[in-house]
C-alpha positions as CSV (number, residue, x, y, z in Angstrom):
1,M,190.3,198.3,85.9
2,S,191.6,194.8,86.3
3,I,191.1,192.1,83.7
4,R,191.5,188.4,84.3
5,T,191.8,185.8,81.5
6,T,190.7,182.2,82.0
7,R,191.8,179.6,79.4
8,T,189.7,176.5,78.9
9,Q,189.5,173.8,76.2
10,V,186.5,172.5,74.3
11,T,186.4,169.4,72.2
12,F,184.1,168.9,69.2
13,K,183.7,165.2,68.2
14,A,182.2,166.3,64.8
15,P,182.8,169.2,62.4
16,F,180.9,172.3,63.6
17,T,179.9,175.8,62.7
18,L,179.7,179.1,64.6
19,P,178.2,182.3,63.2
20,E,181.5,184.1,63.6
21,L,183.5,181.6,61.6
22,R,183.3,181.0,57.9
23,G,182.4,177.5,56.9
24,L,182.6,174.2,58.6
25,Q,185.3,173.8,61.2
26,P,187.1,170.5,61.8
27,A,186.4,168.4,64.8
28,G,189.1,168.7,67.5
29,T,190.1,170.5,70.7
30,Y,190.1,174.3,70.7
31,E,191.3,176.7,73.3
32,V,188.9,179.4,74.6
33,D,190.0,182.5,76.4
34,T,187.5,184.3,78.5
35,D,188.3,187.9,79.6
36,E,186.5,189.3,82.6
37,E,186.6,192.7,84.1
38,C,186.8,193.0,87.9
39,I,184.2,195.3,89.5
40,E,184.8,195.8,93.1
41,G,181.9,196.8,95.4
42,N,181.6,197.5,99.1
43,E,180.8,193.9,100.0
44,H,181.3,191.9,96.9
45,T,183.7,191.6,94.0
46,V,182.0,190.7,90.7
47,Y,183.6,189.6,87.4
48,L,181.8,190.7,84.2
49,R,182.6,188.8,81.0
50,V,183.9,191.3,78.4
51,A,185.1,188.9,75.7
52,T,185.2,185.2,74.7
53,V,187.9,184.3,72.1
54,L,188.3,181.0,70.3
55,Q,191.7,180.0,68.9
56,V,191.4,178.5,65.4
57,H,194.6,176.8,64.3
58,S,195.5,176.1,60.7
59,L,198.7,174.8,59.2
60,R,200.4,178.2,59.0
61,S,198.7,180.4,61.5
62,T,196.4,180.8,64.5
63,R,193.4,183.1,64.4
64,F,191.8,184.6,67.5
65,V,188.1,185.0,66.9
66,T,185.8,186.8,69.3
67,I,182.7,184.6,69.7
68,D,179.4,184.7,71.5
69,P,179.6,182.3,74.5
70,A,175.9,181.3,74.1
71,G,176.7,180.3,70.5
72,L,179.6,178.2,71.6
73,K,177.4,176.5,74.2
74,E,174.8,175.7,71.6
75,A,177.4,174.3,69.2
76,L,178.7,172.0,72.0
77,E,175.2,170.9,72.8
78,R,174.6,170.0,69.2
79,D,177.9,168.2,69.0
80,A,177.0,166.1,72.1
81,A,173.5,165.3,70.8
82,T,174.9,163.9,67.5
83,G,176.6,160.9,69.2
84,Y,179.3,161.2,66.6
85,N,182.4,159.2,67.6
86,G,184.7,160.1,64.7
87,N,184.4,156.7,62.9
């Protein structure tokens, strides 16, 4: 079994919430790691997502929180719809 990890960044312009996190999270840029398992077939190789992890930084530590990618997408869509520019 082979696992690949892809790291991306997401930026929230306004404070946001996710079901997996307690309370309101500050606006900012967050790193997201997506782990996918390689499944090799006769003709195709397919990658199946097995985990999505959001890195939440604080003054003293970094937490790695497994999140639902659909919930992250919804939170980003809500953020974009607010038109919040940080002022």
